[in-house]
Legacy VTK file of the C-alpha trace (Angstrom):
# vtk DataFile Version 3.0
C-alpha trace
ASCII
DATASET POLYDATA
POINTS 438 float
-4.530 -105.437 -33.571
-3.787 -103.279 -30.406
-1.957 -105.100 -27.634
-3.484 -105.801 -24.104
-3.113 -103.229 -21.463
-0.261 -103.807 -19.292
-0.411 -103.315 -15.541
2.740 -103.320 -13.460
2.974 -104.481 -9.672
5.591 -102.510 -7.823
6.847 -101.570 -4.371
9.852 -102.041 -2.083
11.087 -105.615 -1.327
9.288 -108.134 0.674
5.703 -106.197 0.902
3.823 -109.222 -0.488
3.902 -108.411 -4.307
4.254 -111.740 -5.547
1.799 -113.137 -3.267
-0.612 -110.643 -4.423
0.314 -111.333 -7.980
-0.529 -115.029 -7.583
-3.756 -114.413 -5.851
-4.874 -112.165 -8.829
-3.849 -114.762 -11.556
-5.347 -117.657 -9.417
-2.210 -119.713 -9.678
1.230 -119.751 -8.256
3.338 -118.272 -11.064
5.543 -116.100 -8.860
8.094 -117.414 -6.270
6.689 -116.568 -2.762
9.524 -116.570 0.076
10.332 -114.672 2.992
13.719 -113.611 1.751
13.432 -110.159 0.418
14.465 -109.645 -3.246
13.369 -113.205 -4.509
11.701 -111.808 -7.689
14.363 -110.115 -9.862
13.163 -110.148 -13.441
9.547 -108.927 -14.689
7.089 -111.787 -14.696
4.157 -111.663 -17.067
0.596 -113.132 -16.538
-2.374 -112.853 -18.731
-5.764 -112.588 -17.134
-9.134 -111.078 -17.651
-11.639 -108.995 -15.433
-15.030 -107.442 -16.306
-14.186 -108.202 -19.875
-11.110 -106.452 -20.077
-8.044 -108.778 -21.068
-4.708 -107.493 -19.683
-1.258 -108.381 -18.852
-0.057 -108.230 -15.188
3.541 -107.747 -14.537
5.207 -108.785 -11.106
8.455 -106.943 -10.529
11.422 -107.107 -8.340
11.434 -104.803 -5.264
12.371 -101.252 -5.965
15.479 -99.953 -4.019
16.138 -96.304 -4.056
20.190 -95.581 -4.170
20.843 -99.183 -4.525
24.673 -100.028 -4.110
24.933 -103.565 -5.005
24.988 -104.302 -8.918
22.260 -106.984 -8.673
19.948 -104.549 -6.557
20.511 -101.666 -9.102
19.620 -103.930 -12.005
16.577 -105.209 -10.156
15.327 -101.606 -9.610
16.451 -100.803 -13.287
13.876 -103.516 -14.742
11.069 -102.633 -12.232
11.439 -99.065 -13.531
11.272 -100.346 -17.092
8.273 -102.217 -16.358
6.707 -98.922 -14.915
7.685 -96.964 -18.188
5.896 -99.729 -20.455
2.767 -99.930 -18.020
-0.629 -98.337 -18.787
-1.084 -98.109 -15.328
0.734 -99.121 -11.947
-0.427 -100.997 -8.472
2.034 -99.681 -6.038
1.884 -102.303 -3.009
2.687 -101.187 0.536
2.827 -103.422 3.600
-0.061 -102.665 6.060
1.584 -104.496 9.081
4.874 -102.345 9.012
3.725 -99.043 8.313
5.001 -96.316 5.818
8.912 -96.342 5.638
11.263 -93.612 4.103
11.893 -96.050 1.229
8.035 -96.228 0.474
7.927 -92.386 0.298
10.736 -92.160 -2.023
9.491 -95.002 -4.332
6.129 -93.295 -4.359
7.505 -89.963 -5.774
9.740 -91.803 -8.194
6.476 -93.538 -9.606
4.817 -90.269 -9.843
7.459 -88.857 -11.636
6.779 -91.491 -14.399
3.332 -89.881 -14.975
1.642 -93.372 -14.818
-1.851 -93.912 -13.311
-1.254 -95.241 -9.804
-3.461 -97.641 -7.832
-2.395 -97.839 -3.869
-2.937 -101.503 -2.356
-1.970 -102.056 1.248
-1.412 -105.748 1.668
-1.362 -108.009 4.725
-4.602 -106.918 5.598
-5.727 -110.097 6.711
-8.747 -109.558 8.851
-11.409 -106.610 8.737
-9.947 -105.495 12.192
-6.832 -104.472 10.375
-8.462 -102.490 7.849
-7.945 -99.183 9.522
-4.280 -99.830 9.030
-4.304 -98.872 5.400
-5.676 -95.365 6.191
-2.129 -94.276 7.256
-1.187 -94.707 3.511
-3.194 -91.731 2.474
0.139 -89.570 3.352
1.793 -91.078 0.362
-0.725 -88.723 -1.705
-1.406 -91.745 -4.243
-5.252 -91.823 -3.909
-7.432 -93.864 -1.841
-5.673 -96.894 -0.280
-7.153 -100.245 -0.866
-6.847 -102.703 1.948
-5.980 -106.120 0.350
-4.738 -109.788 1.412
-2.927 -111.569 -0.985
-2.901 -114.718 1.353
-6.790 -114.593 1.998
-8.095 -112.558 -1.007
-9.805 -110.105 0.998
-10.826 -107.055 -1.138
-8.921 -108.535 -4.264
-12.023 -108.060 -6.331
-12.186 -104.298 -5.611
-8.686 -103.970 -6.453
-9.203 -105.557 -9.835
-12.395 -103.437 -10.354
-9.859 -100.376 -9.856
-7.271 -101.780 -11.974
-9.434 -102.115 -14.971
-11.608 -98.977 -14.567
-11.141 -96.650 -17.784
-9.167 -99.214 -19.644
-10.430 -99.839 -23.008
-11.949 -103.474 -23.480
-9.853 -105.037 -26.222
-10.671 -107.984 -28.397
-8.404 -110.956 -27.304
-5.662 -111.751 -29.817
-6.051 -114.928 -31.741
-4.083 -117.920 -30.874
-1.469 -118.661 -33.471
0.914 -121.540 -34.471
3.502 -120.675 -31.596
6.805 -122.369 -31.220
7.759 -122.297 -27.421
11.724 -122.422 -27.243
13.108 -122.839 -23.484
16.486 -121.596 -23.270
18.296 -124.178 -20.616
21.571 -124.118 -19.145
23.500 -123.761 -15.755
23.700 -120.539 -14.071
25.720 -117.766 -15.641
26.142 -119.634 -18.951
24.444 -116.709 -21.090
20.993 -117.662 -21.164
19.417 -114.038 -20.496
22.238 -112.735 -23.127
20.967 -114.891 -25.773
17.363 -113.844 -25.141
18.351 -110.304 -25.395
20.102 -111.071 -28.660
17.253 -112.873 -30.268
14.703 -110.166 -29.247
17.209 -107.218 -30.187
16.648 -105.552 -26.740
17.770 -105.579 -23.339
14.657 -107.253 -21.724
16.384 -109.729 -19.284
18.699 -108.608 -16.628
22.176 -109.660 -17.680
24.862 -109.914 -14.737
28.214 -111.672 -13.975
26.223 -112.712 -10.611
25.257 -116.269 -11.169
21.538 -117.129 -10.469
20.292 -113.659 -11.496
17.223 -115.218 -13.170
15.002 -116.964 -10.912
11.581 -117.118 -12.750
11.048 -118.893 -16.112
10.136 -115.602 -18.053
8.063 -115.547 -21.366
8.996 -113.355 -24.360
7.318 -113.142 -27.927
8.713 -112.133 -31.264
7.678 -112.746 -34.750
10.111 -114.611 -37.106
9.731 -115.723 -40.556
6.074 -115.529 -40.075
5.928 -117.570 -37.095
5.237 -116.478 -33.498
8.184 -117.703 -31.039
7.756 -117.619 -27.385
11.303 -117.591 -25.727
11.317 -118.974 -22.141
14.657 -117.535 -20.036
15.014 -120.114 -17.171
16.930 -120.109 -14.194
19.910 -122.419 -14.037
19.055 -125.735 -12.943
21.346 -127.016 -10.094
22.142 -130.339 -9.129
19.630 -132.368 -6.942
20.395 -132.134 -3.350
18.476 -132.705 0.010
16.599 -129.432 0.334
16.607 -127.942 3.716
15.029 -124.525 5.126
17.891 -122.491 3.673
17.704 -124.428 0.094
13.986 -123.877 -0.052
14.440 -120.886 -2.748
16.502 -122.969 -4.939
14.033 -125.998 -4.787
11.279 -123.437 -6.104
13.473 -121.975 -8.797
14.210 -125.437 -10.147
10.682 -126.542 -10.050
9.592 -123.730 -12.045
12.386 -124.172 -14.551
11.354 -127.952 -14.884
7.698 -126.759 -15.335
9.035 -124.408 -18.090
10.515 -127.426 -19.985
7.313 -129.471 -19.624
5.361 -126.609 -21.624
8.028 -125.910 -24.241
8.397 -127.622 -27.914
12.085 -127.049 -28.077
14.741 -126.839 -25.696
18.091 -125.160 -26.332
20.678 -126.364 -23.857
23.460 -123.696 -23.606
27.072 -125.160 -22.952
30.050 -122.812 -21.749
32.544 -123.453 -24.550
34.998 -122.200 -22.203
34.370 -125.082 -19.880
33.435 -127.776 -22.239
30.811 -130.352 -21.773
30.006 -131.212 -17.880
28.018 -133.590 -16.007
25.424 -131.017 -15.673
24.741 -130.703 -19.331
24.577 -134.300 -19.833
22.085 -134.795 -17.218
20.079 -131.825 -18.563
20.169 -133.134 -22.169
18.960 -136.374 -20.988
16.027 -134.959 -19.113
14.967 -132.970 -22.202
15.206 -136.324 -24.304
13.340 -138.288 -21.829
10.483 -135.576 -21.977
10.369 -135.758 -25.635
11.019 -132.367 -26.251
12.927 -131.031 -29.441
16.725 -130.614 -28.643
19.492 -128.275 -29.596
22.700 -127.956 -28.203
24.652 -124.416 -28.015
28.146 -124.047 -27.381
27.967 -120.436 -26.308
30.978 -117.879 -25.954
32.712 -119.514 -28.750
34.393 -115.915 -29.182
36.459 -116.744 -25.997
37.774 -120.012 -27.285
41.277 -120.215 -28.632
40.931 -121.650 -31.880
42.540 -123.560 -34.709
41.425 -125.321 -37.816
41.013 -128.419 -35.750
39.063 -126.963 -32.842
35.626 -127.232 -34.111
35.996 -130.672 -35.141
37.405 -131.793 -31.872
34.975 -130.243 -29.747
31.919 -131.662 -31.806
33.751 -135.258 -31.625
34.132 -134.981 -27.870
30.429 -134.180 -27.708
29.347 -136.949 -29.999
31.804 -139.418 -28.298
30.342 -138.442 -24.825
26.871 -138.708 -25.494
26.238 -141.580 -28.043
22.576 -141.902 -27.405
22.112 -138.174 -28.493
23.788 -138.455 -31.952
20.505 -136.813 -33.320
20.998 -133.417 -31.418
22.084 -130.601 -33.809
25.144 -128.620 -32.359
25.839 -124.992 -32.966
28.781 -122.731 -31.781
27.588 -119.507 -30.866
28.248 -116.178 -29.189
25.194 -114.450 -27.394
27.484 -111.150 -26.761
28.774 -110.702 -30.300
25.898 -112.254 -32.049
27.990 -114.945 -33.707
25.534 -117.416 -35.440
22.877 -116.290 -32.742
19.979 -115.881 -35.535
20.476 -119.553 -36.713
19.130 -120.674 -33.347
15.508 -119.451 -34.235
15.873 -121.026 -37.616
17.085 -124.462 -36.312
14.341 -124.112 -33.501
11.796 -123.663 -36.054
12.835 -126.642 -38.219
13.171 -128.800 -35.112
9.702 -127.982 -33.926
8.061 -128.631 -37.375
9.789 -131.890 -37.613
8.741 -132.953 -34.252
5.050 -131.998 -35.334
5.160 -133.712 -38.566
3.057 -137.024 -39.367
4.678 -139.493 -41.856
1.649 -141.457 -43.620
1.159 -145.342 -42.724
1.867 -146.436 -46.442
5.199 -144.615 -46.874
6.167 -146.069 -43.266
5.371 -149.365 -44.308
7.117 -149.453 -47.704
10.296 -148.411 -45.540
9.558 -151.144 -42.964
9.307 -153.997 -45.235
12.412 -153.244 -46.740
14.086 -152.920 -43.349
12.717 -156.229 -41.939
13.382 -158.200 -44.948
16.924 -157.240 -44.914
17.387 -157.512 -41.196
14.632 -159.385 -39.732
14.367 -159.524 -35.984
16.083 -162.650 -34.273
14.297 -165.626 -32.913
13.877 -165.353 -29.084
13.420 -168.170 -26.732
12.626 -170.559 -29.678
9.964 -168.154 -30.834
9.944 -166.321 -34.231
8.974 -162.670 -34.112
6.642 -161.775 -36.944
6.416 -158.128 -37.601
2.939 -157.041 -39.180
3.229 -153.398 -39.895
4.253 -149.839 -38.475
2.464 -146.916 -37.810
2.814 -143.256 -36.299
0.326 -143.182 -33.560
1.450 -139.627 -32.238
3.439 -136.529 -32.912
4.841 -134.060 -30.434
7.025 -136.182 -29.810
6.789 -138.834 -32.841
5.672 -142.270 -31.240
5.924 -145.129 -33.809
4.057 -148.560 -33.006
5.441 -151.516 -34.495
2.654 -154.429 -34.260
4.318 -157.888 -33.656
2.992 -161.529 -32.600
5.084 -161.523 -29.293
5.919 -157.597 -28.162
7.428 -158.796 -24.958
10.114 -160.557 -26.591
11.568 -158.041 -28.768
15.249 -157.319 -27.629
16.117 -153.632 -26.836
19.053 -153.842 -29.574
16.285 -154.377 -32.176
14.310 -151.350 -30.870
17.352 -149.226 -31.136
18.053 -150.579 -34.611
14.613 -149.551 -35.772
15.105 -146.024 -34.332
18.481 -145.650 -36.203
16.921 -146.650 -39.503
13.904 -144.285 -38.971
16.425 -141.355 -38.580
18.311 -142.423 -41.552
15.259 -142.540 -43.743
13.396 -139.457 -42.435
14.204 -135.817 -41.355
14.405 -136.188 -37.479
17.203 -134.368 -36.523
16.706 -132.749 -32.944
13.598 -134.878 -32.479
13.397 -137.619 -29.933
11.499 -140.526 -30.858
10.155 -143.640 -29.294
9.481 -147.038 -31.064
6.889 -149.243 -29.057
5.949 -152.758 -29.910
2.308 -153.798 -29.620
0.145 -156.967 -30.166
-1.884 -157.104 -33.241
LINES 1 439
438 0 1 2 3 4 5 6 7 8 9 10 11 12 13 14 15 16 17 18 19 20 21 22 23 24 25 26 27 28 29 30 31 32 33 34 35 36 37 38 39 40 41 42 43 44 45 46 47 48 49 50 51 52 53 54 55 56 57 58 59 60 61 62 63 64 65 66 67 68 69 70 71 72 73 74 75 76 77 78 79 80 81 82 83 84 85 86 87 88 89 90 91 92 93 94 95 96 97 98 99 100 101 102 103 104 105 106 107 108 109 110 111 112 113 114 115 116 117 118 119 120 121 122 123 124 125 126 127 128 129 130 131 132 133 134 135 136 137 138 139 140 141 142 143 144 145 146 147 148 149 150 151 152 153 154 155 156 157 158 159 160 161 162 163 164 165 166 167 168 169 170 171 172 173 174 175 176 177 178 179 180 181 182 183 184 185 186 187 188 189 190 191 192 193 194 195 196 197 198 199 200 201 202 203 204 205 206 207 208 209 210 211 212 213 214 215 216 217 218 219 220 221 222 223 224 225 226 227 228 229 230 231 232 233 234 235 236 237 238 239 240 241 242 243 244 245 246 247 248 249 250 251 252 253 254 255 256 257 258 259 260 261 262 263 264 265 266 267 268 269 270 271 272 273 274 275 276 277 278 279 280 281 282 283 284 285 286 287 288 289 290 291 292 293 294 295 296 297 298 299 300 301 302 303 304 305 306 307 308 309 310 311 312 313 314 315 316 317 318 319 320 321 322 323 324 325 326 327 328 329 330 331 332 333 334 335 336 337 338 339 340 341 342 343 344 345 346 347 348 349 350 351 352 353 354 355 356 357 358 359 360 361 362 363 364 365 366 367 368 369 370 371 372 373 374 375 376 377 378 379 380 381 382 383 384 385 386 387 388 389 390 391 392 393 394 395 396 397 398 399 400 401 402 403 404 405 406 407 408 409 410 411 412 413 414 415 416 417 418 419 420 421 422 423 424 425 426 427 428 429 430 431 432 433 434 435 436 437
């Protein structure tokens, strides 16, 4: 089945690309901020207009002759999006007029040979529409005056974007596994995504915080579709002031990426070891009921002997006794050491998280456990356990029906959780046992 057409939004920094991107998608997917260069990686959004389904791509600002490493990488990523696009929306700032950089970028876009639509943004009122006519000088065709803020003329822009594109049959939904790659800045998240995909689709730089948006990439593995979500590094919570608003919105999008994933792989820098940052992040994933994997990345940089592996694993287990169900792997995203096992493990965890244990099988197990280790009497009352049932999946929730659910001690709940894990394959899956009155 042919893939959907791809339309890339390009232009110099701070001309309103992300605001327009969000307006066209009708949701706030890209970060909007006055700081130039907020958008760095390519950000994708699926949409449909006039019966044509397509993928819209927001890019970082193009900078001709960029000197800083990160600026050069952002520009390279934007150019890669142009190469992959079926057509390009060139965005110019209708309030500031044509700049030398606009002219240079326009010539560069033309050299790629991709059809170009010229959108002049920040035209917020009808009186400002004549400002767009100056942009005929770019020789990119008829300028379309639009406003990402108010939505002025965005329908006309969408008409131009899909004109002549073949109507595609929407792809069928599949049994997807959404894998979020989480960790602090510069731990190697984007490098791992690139390694799993087999190509450099994410910007990788020594500059911490290069990735700011949560970005989806699809791949097929063992007959299943994976959606890899590379996220920005979550920083510790702090009071958010004006200068920290950008970090706040970045963290918010990372948390939303966690909300919509099936499995989260938390990366730990093996050269630094487990920190309080990863402890909080692992607990956050557990509380949200997501499948959970711990990955010690950069294992190739660790000075090792025959006891190193066991020592690091024991330290991890000792520091997080409530997370003894979490599988741990030691990898290198750069060399590829054990990187492919991440997909195999994520697939297994996702299937366990979605599995349902039949009630009859559960109760045979439950009878044995409750006979050998019955719950204690509390406040002179005997607790009588009736039966157990799995009432939901993703994550698994087990309901135990009892005569006095409010009296069941926390220690007995933890005991039942431990016994469930001993009996059934639940590695990497947070579970919950709830007590209910029959």
